[in-house]
C-alpha positions in Angstrom: 51.2 43.0 22.4 54.3 41.1 21.4 56.6 42.3 24.2 55.3 45.8 23.7 56.4 46.0 20.0 53.1 45.0 18.4 52.8 42.9 15.2 53.1 45.5 12.4 55.9 45.0 10.0 57.3 46.9 7.0 58.2 44.0 4.7 58.4 40.2 4.6 61.1 38.3 2.8 60.9 35.1 0.8 61.7 33.0 3.8 58.8 34.4 5.7 61.0 36.7 7.9 59.1 39.7 8.9 60.9 43.0 9.5 60.2 46.4 10.9 63.0 48.8 10.3 65.4 50.3 7.8 67.6 47.3 7.0 67.5 45.3 3.8 65.4 42.2 4.5 67.7 40.0 2.4 70.6 40.8 4.7 68.7 39.4 7.7 67.4 36.4 5.7 71.0 35.4 4.8 72.0 35.6 8.4 68.9 33.5 9.4 69.8 30.9 6.8 73.4 30.8 7.8 72.6 30.3 11.5 70.2 27.5 10.7 72.8 25.7 8.7 75.5 26.2 11.3 73.3 25.1 14.3 71.8 22.3 12.3 68.2 23.3 13.3 65.4 24.7 11.1 62.7 26.9 12.5 60.1 29.3 11.2 61.5 32.7 10.3 61.3 35.2 13.2 59.9 38.7 13.4 62.7 41.2 13.6 62.5 44.8 14.8 65.3 47.3 14.3 65.4 49.4 17.4 66.6 52.9 18.0 70.2 53.5 19.2 70.5 52.5 22.9 66.9 51.2 23.2 68.2 47.8 24.4 71.6 49.0 25.7 74.0 47.6 26.6 72.9 44.8 24.3 73.4 44.8 20.6 70.5 42.5 20.1 67.9 40.6 22.1 65.9 37.4 21.6 62.5 37.3 23.2 60.3 34.2 23.2 56.6 33.5 23.3 56.1 35.0 20.8 59.4 35.0 19.1 60.9 38.4 18.5 64.4 39.5 17.8 65.5 43.1 18.5 68.6 44.5 16.8 70.4 47.8 17.4 72.5 48.2 14.2 74.4 51.2 15.7 76.4 48.8 17.9 77.7 46.2 15.4 77.1 44.6 12.1 73.4 43.7 11.6 74.3 40.3 10.1 76.5 39.3 13.0 74.0 40.4 15.6 71.2 38.6 13.8 73.3 35.3 13.7 73.9 35.6 17.4 70.2 36.1 18.3 69.3 33.3 15.9 71.5 30.9 17.9 69.5 31.8 21.0 66.2 31.2 19.0 67.4 28.0 17.5 68.6 26.6 20.8 65.2 27.5 22.3 63.4 25.7 19.5 65.6 22.6 19.6 66.3 22.2 23.4 63.9 24.4 25.2 66.8 26.5 26.5 67.9 29.7 24.8 71.2 29.6 26.7 71.1 33.2 27.9 74.4 32.6 29.7 76.0 31.9 26.3 77.3 28.5 27.6 76.7 26.7 24.3 79.7 26.3 22.0 77.4 27.2 19.1 77.7 30.9 20.0 81.4 30.9 19.3 81.0 28.7 16.2 77.9 30.3 14.6 77.9 33.9 15.6 81.5 35.1 15.6 81.4 35.2 19.4 79.3 38.4 19.7 77.9 38.3 23.3 
């Protein structure tokens, strides 16, 4: 059931990123590509769901694994910045097996503009 969000998506970008929600897919793809370059890790494009205001409060975004899912509440910050931050979690999980939920990796500061 993909963490209760299902697998339906509205559109898919050229990178393979799947999106459900009312945000331009190219904006999230740019953040996805930026994060990969900054972290130095490549990984398959994630599935992203834009959630309703306060659905994941107090968080702005949330990375969920197995299967990979990124949730974003765009009412709480810029979508690109939130996406880069959640991508750091995802890329750390892919490369080290640890998503660093405590934000102890220096990559959060360097690659996601310190959005916690």
